[in-house]
N, C-alpha and C positions, 0 to 999 in steps of 0.2 A: 710866660711860657705859652707857646701855641700848641693847640691840639694836633696840628698837622705834622709836628716833628716826630710823632710815633709812627714809624714805617712798618712794612711787613716783617723786616728782620732786625731792625735796630732803631735807634733814636738819632735824628740828624736835623739840624736847623741852623739858621744864621745866629751868630753870637754878636751882641747880646739881645738882639730884637726878639728872637724866637726861643732861645735857650740861654738862661743866665744862671747865676749862682743860686738864687732862691729856687729856681727850677730844678737844678741839680740836687739840691737839698731835698726837695719834695720827692723826686724820683727815687733817691737812695732810701729815704724813709719809707716810701711805699713798697720798695723791694724788701725791706726788713719785715714789714707787716705781711707781705705775701709769702715769703719763704720761711719766716720765723727761724732764722739760722742762729747758731751760737757764734759763728765767725763768717766773715765775708772778705774775699780778696779784692783789693782796689789798686788799679794802676792807671797810667795815662800815656798818651802819645806826646809828640813834641810841639803841638800847636800852641800858639801864644796864650790862648785862653785856658789851656788844659790844666795848669797847676791850680788856678783859682777855682775852677769847676770841681776838680778832684778834692781840693780842701773842703769845699762845701759838702760834697758827698761823704767824705770821711767824718766830718762833724755830725752829719745826720745819723750815720750808722752808730757812732759812739753814743750820741744822745739817746738812741734807742736801746742802749745797753748791750750792743752787739760788738764783739771784738773785730777790729780791723786788721787785716794782714796787708800792709802797705808794701807793694812790690816795686814801687818807683816807676821810672819811664820804661815802658815795655811795648813790644809788638803785640798785636791782637792774639797771635798764636801762643805767646807767652802767658797770657791770661788763661787760655785753655789748659796749658801745661800746669800752671800753678794750682788751679782748682782741682783738676783731675788727679794729678800726680800725688798731691799731699792730702787728698780726701776732704777738701773743704765743701761746705754746703752750697757755695755759689760765689759769684763775683761780678765785678763790672770794670770796664776800662773806659776812660774818657777819650773818645776818638771820633773823628768823622772820616776815617779811612782815607780815600783818595779825593775827597771833595776839595774845592778851593779853600784857601786859608781863612776865609770869612766864616766858615762853618765850624761847628763842633757838635758833639753828641755822645752817645754811649752804646756800647755793646754789652749785653748782660747774659750770664749763664747761670744755670742751677747746678746741682751736684753732678759729678762726672763730666762737667762742661757741656751738658745738654743745653741746646739753645733755648732762650726765652724769647720767642717770636710772637707776632701778632696773634697767631692761633694757639699759642701755648703759654699765655700769661701776660704778654707785654701790654695788651690792651686793658687787662684788669689793673695792671700797675699804672697805666696811663689814667684810667678813670679815678683811681684812688688819689693819685698825685694831683690831678686837676681839681679835685674836690677839696683839697687841703687849703685852709686859710691860715697863713703863717705871718707873724710879724717879722720884718727883715732883721730884727735884733737877734734872731736865732743864729745868724751867721757870725755874730760877734764873738771874739775870743777864740781860743784853740779847742780842738777836740780833747776830751779826757785822755791824757797820754797813757794812763793805766790800761786803756782799751786799745792802744795802737801798738802793733808789733811790726817793725820794719824787717823785711826779709829779702835777701838777695838771692834770686832763683837762677841767676845766669849760669853758674857752673853746672847745675843739674840739668838745665834746659839744653845747654851745649852738649852735654854727655848724651842726652836723649837723641838729639839730632844726629850726632856722630854715629850712633848705634845703627843707623840705616845704611851705612856704607863701610866697606873695608878700607880704612885709611892707609893701610900699608900698600895698597894697589894704586893709590891716586898719584898720578904723575905731576911733576912740577910745571904745570901749564902756566901760560900767561893769560890772565883773565881781566877784562874790564868789568868793573862792578859799580852799579849805580843805585844807591838806596833812595834817590830823589829827595835828599835833605831830611829823610824820615828817620825812624828808629833802627832800621836794618843794619846800618854801618857799625853800630855799637858792638855787635856780636860776631861779625864775619871773621875778623882777625882771629878770634879765639876758636871758632869752628875750624878754621884752616890750619891751626897750629901744627907744625911738624911736617906739613905737606911740601914745603918748598915752592908753593905756588907764588908767582909774581903777580901781585894785585895792582892794577892801575885804577886808582880811586877817582870816581866822578861824582860830584854833588854829594860829598861824603859826610861832612859835618852836619849834624842835625840843626835845622833852622826852620822854625814855624812860620816864617815869612814866605817859605817856598818861592825863592826869588826867580825861579824859571817857570812859574805858573803851576797849574794844577798837577799834583804829583801822581799822575796816572799813566803808566806805560802803555795802556791800551789806546791812548790818543796817538795817532800816527806821527804827528810832528814831535811828540816827546821822545820818539825813538831815534830821531836823526842824529843827535849828538853822540849817543853811544855807538850807533852803527859806524859812523865815521871814525870814531876813536879806535874801535876794534881793528879796522883796516889799517889806519895810520900806524898803530903800534905792532901790527902783525900778531895780534892776539889769537889764541886758540878758540876763544868764545867770549861772549858778553853775557852778563846777567843783570837784571834790574828788578827792583821791588817797588810796590806802591808805598805810600807814606807810613802805613801801619804794618807793612812788611808781611802781610799774610798771603800775598799773591806774588808769584815768581815768574819772570819772563826771560826768554833765552834768545840769543843772537848767535849765528854761526860765525866762523872765522872770516867770512866774506861780508859780515855785517847784516846778513839777512835775518829778519824777524821770524821766529818759529812760533806759529800759532799754538795757543793752549790746547787746541784739539789734537794736534800731532804730539805734543808733549804728553798728553793723557795716554795716547796710544803707545808711546815710547816707554813710559813708566809702567804701563800694563805689561809690556813685553818683559821688562826687567823683573817684575814680581813673578810672572808666570814661568820664566826660565829658572827661577829659584825653586818654585813649587807649583807644578801643574795642577789643574783641577780647581783652582781658586776662582772666586767670583769677583768681577770688577763692575763698578757702577759708572754710568755716564749720563749726561743730560740728553734730551731728545733732539737738540738743534742740529748736530752733525753726528754721524754714526759709523759709516763704513770703515774708515781706517782703524777705528777701535775694535769694532765687531770682528773684522777679518783678522786682525792681529791676535785678538783674544782666542778666536776659534783655532787659528793656526797653532797657538801655544797650549791648547788643551784646556782653556778656561771657559768661563761662562760670563757673557756680558749682559747686564741688566740696565734697562733705561728707566729714568725717573724724571720728574719735573725739575727744572733748574731752581737753584736756591739752596743755601746751606742747610736750612732746617729740614727740607725734604730729603736731601741726600744723606745727611747724618742719621736721620730716623730710619731710612731704608737700609743703610749700611749696617746698622745694629741689628735690624730685623733679619737681614740676609747673611750676616756675618761676612761681609765682603772685605777683601784684603786692602782694596784701594778704590778710590773714586776720583773723577776729575770733571771739571767744567771748562768749556772753551774760554771762560773769563779768567782762567789761570788760577782758580782755586783747586788745590789738590788735597785729598782727604786720605787718611791712613788709619787702618784698624789699630795698628800698634802705636798710634799717637791719639789714643782715646776716641777714635772715630771722628777726629777733628781735622781741620785743614791747617797746613803749616807751610810757610814760605821758604824755609831753609832746607827742609828735607829734599825737595826736588833738586836743589842745587848740588847737594853732596852725592845724590844718586846719579845725576847726569855726569858729574866729574868722574866717578868710578867707572861708569859705562864707557865714557870716551877714552879713559885710560886703557880699558880692556880692548876696545876696538882698534886703537892705534891707527886711526885714519881720520881725515878731516870731518868735522861735524856736518858740513854742507853735503859732503858725499854720502854720508849715512842717511841724512834726511831725504836726499834725492832718491836714493835707492829704495828706502822703506816706504816713503809717502809721496813726495812731491811729483814723481813720475806717474803716480797711480790715482791720486785724488786731487781734484781741483775744486777750490772753495771760493765763495764770493766774499767771505767775511760778513759780519753782521751789519745789515743795512737798516738804519732807522728811518721810518717814514711817518711824518705827522699827518694824521687824517682826522676828519671831523667825527666820523661815526665808525669806530673800530669794529664792533660786532658785525655791521653790515658788510664791511670790506672783507673780513675773514670769511663770512658766509658766501660772498660772491666768488672768492678764490676757490673755496671748497667745491662749490657747484661747478665751476669751470673745469676742475681737474680730477675730481674724485672717481669719475667713471673709468678712467684709464689706469688708475693707480693699482700697483701690484701689492702694496701693503699700506695700512692706515694706522696711525698712532695719534690719539687725541688726548694724551696725558697732559700736554703743555702746548696750548694752541692746537695746530694741526700739522702733522708730518705725513707727507705722502711720498712713497717710493715708486719709481717707474723703472723696473728691471727689464732690459732687453736681452733675452736669452740667446738670440741669434747673433747680436753684435753688442758685446759688453761696453764698447766705447760710447754707445748711445744711451746707456743707463744714467739716470739722474734722480735726485730727490730734493725736497725742500721742506723747510719748517717755517710757518708764520705764527707769531704769537703776539699777544698784546703786552705792553709794558704794565708792570704792577702800579706804577706811580704817575705815568704821563699818557697823553692821548697819542701814543705811538704804536705803530706796528713794526715788529722786528722781523726781518727776512734773512734766512740763511739758505743758500743753494749749494749743492754739492753734485759733482758729476765725475764720470770716468774719463772725460776729455775736456780740455779748456774751451773748445768751441761750443760744445753743448752747454757747459756751465754758463758761458756768457750769453748765449742765445736765450736760455730759459730764465736767467736772471733778468734780462731786459724785458722779456715777455711778461714776467710777474710784476716788475716795477711799473710797467705801462698800465696793467690792470689795477694795481694799488693806487697809482697816482692819477688814473683816469677819472 
């Protein structure tokens, strides 16, 4: 087991070179020592190495005398549901999310599904696990079955997801759905029961080989297949999930990809139309579409650093109804302040049913005619801090507002001519020597001009 597999938010590494069964055993044993629970939830995704890593974790927990609640193959958001809904002390799921098939890892939570991240216990668990000296024979045999309870949480999870929409209002749309060979497909049929929706299933059956490559819809080439299929079938929309199904991605009836930024603004609108005055949380990378929508609907937008541990902690503190990241993680107060990949799907279905017009037309009117974005551009640089400092120095004097919660965000508002207004965020990657750039403007021309100007500075 390698030290480097313990990341800011979870555990991820190559199997078996960096994480193997003995490593999984050590991590689960260290988690028991750290939480001192009476029960722990354990699940896994569909990766080829997940069953054996999960088996090792279950054995470790039972060997510690702790009861295992085995919830089987699950999405990451089902782990959050299982721990928080039934009141368990914590849990883990064996998953490497959207990483390539050669990887595996774990996501770990404590009570109420609060994250255990680098700054909230994960590195303590790492140090304890790395210090353990164990004979491989600990993996032999089965876990004490007296301490293992198998629990099917699917019906309760589906009921929770369905509670976020009025299913009597959902129209029998034609939908192309792509779970990317992950766990998502297993629950979609049950969630949509009774709607009359015609599902066109793409990459549906779970397959840990991920035969079409990395199971991440944020990669542009991974969107081409579903975009084409939506148009070919005359579907009303497309929806895709990453392999562990905690992120949800949308496509219009024309096959256009809808950025997570605009879905955050759309879901904010839906929540605030139900109850004005609520707070919504967003990350600092892009802001205007969300802030202006939230203000128009009588809510309050709060910005915070990107990353699920920051967002969940701030949501609890501020009691916000909803939070979103441009990476397509969406968080819900009524889902234990956790992210869920299926709730946005049912909310968007109900919204489109009510609107009774094409998805693309709605997006154009609400967002695409008003806000022009670069998408996140990653740049490899030798000295990240000096490049960030150079950018700050070049632009800060003319900025109308400054936010340094996560890298640096500068706004340049032109009160005489709104079409000249623009903003940007630059931030360092947590894990790689990368600078991530996002540019937003009120006109396409300004966005492109400023994007190119900044890229020249970064790459110069």
